[in-house]
C-alpha positions in Angstrom: -135.4 108.3 93.8 -134.9 111.5 91.8 -137.1 114.3 91.6 -138.4 115.3 88.2 -136.1 118.3 88.2 -132.9 116.1 89.2 -133.9 113.4 86.6 -134.0 116.1 83.8 -130.7 117.6 84.9 -129.1 114.1 85.0 -130.3 113.5 81.3 -129.1 116.8 80.4 -125.6 116.0 81.9 -125.5 112.7 79.8 -126.6 114.7 76.7 -123.8 117.1 77.1 -121.2 114.5 77.9 -122.3 112.5 74.8 -122.2 115.5 72.5 -118.8 116.6 73.6 -117.4 113.0 73.4 -118.9 112.9 69.9 -117.2 116.3 69.1 -120.3 118.0 68.3 -121.2 121.6 69.0 -124.8 122.3 70.3 -125.7 123.4 66.9 -124.3 120.4 65.3 -126.3 118.1 67.6 -129.5 120.1 67.1 -129.2 119.8 63.2 -128.6 116.0 63.5 -131.6 115.7 65.8 -133.9 117.9 64.2 -134.2 120.3 67.1 -132.9 124.1 67.5 -129.8 125.0 69.2 -131.8 126.7 72.0 -133.7 123.3 72.8 -130.1 121.6 73.1 -129.1 124.3 75.5 -132.2 123.9 77.6 -132.0 119.9 77.6 -128.5 120.2 78.6 -129.4 122.4 81.6 -132.2 120.2 82.6 -134.8 122.9 81.8 -136.6 121.0 79.1 -138.6 117.9 79.5 -138.1 115.5 76.8 -140.5 113.3 74.8 -139.6 109.8 74.2 -139.0 110.4 70.4 -136.7 113.3 71.0 -134.7 111.1 73.4 -134.4 108.5 70.6 -133.6 111.4 68.1 -130.6 112.7 70.4 -129.4 109.1 71.0 -129.5 108.3 66.9 -127.8 111.6 66.3 -125.1 110.8 68.9 -124.7 107.1 67.8 -125.6 105.7 71.3 -128.5 103.9 72.8 -131.4 106.0 74.4 -130.7 104.1 77.4 -127.2 105.7 77.7 -128.8 108.9 78.1 -130.7 107.8 81.3 -129.6 107.4 84.8 -129.2 103.8 85.9 -131.3 102.6 88.9 -128.0 101.9 90.8 -126.8 105.7 90.2 -130.2 106.7 91.6 -129.7 104.7 94.6 -126.2 105.9 94.9 -127.1 109.5 94.7 -129.7 109.1 97.5 -127.2 107.6 99.8 -124.7 110.3 98.9 -127.2 112.9 99.7 -128.2 111.5 103.0 -124.7 110.9 104.2 -123.2 114.2 103.0 -125.9 116.3 104.4 -124.4 115.4 107.8 -121.8 117.9 109.4 -118.7 116.4 107.6 -115.3 117.9 107.1 -114.4 118.1 103.4 -111.9 115.2 103.7 -114.6 113.1 105.3 -116.9 114.0 102.6 -114.5 113.0 99.9 -113.7 109.6 101.7 -117.4 108.8 101.9 -117.8 109.4 98.1 -114.9 107.4 97.4 -116.2 104.4 99.6 -119.6 104.6 98.0 -118.6 104.8 94.4 -116.0 101.9 94.7 
């Protein structure tokens, strides 16, 4: 399960990825979604909590579903397993192997 901070960081990563895939600058997305560029910066950094209508505005501006901006339950569980396994004292090669196995 994500902490609140982790959840908003994941949403921000999704917004940034979708924005870049759409070829938008932060300013472009802000104008399309009715926000400020500073808000987009803060959302992408995970520093601004989103209201539901803002999530919908961002998704609409990006031409995607609001659900596409949210982490999946599977991703949440996978991240938790990753964290538990990778916090052990593993060599870098072992850590990468564990990640590949979990994500396959």
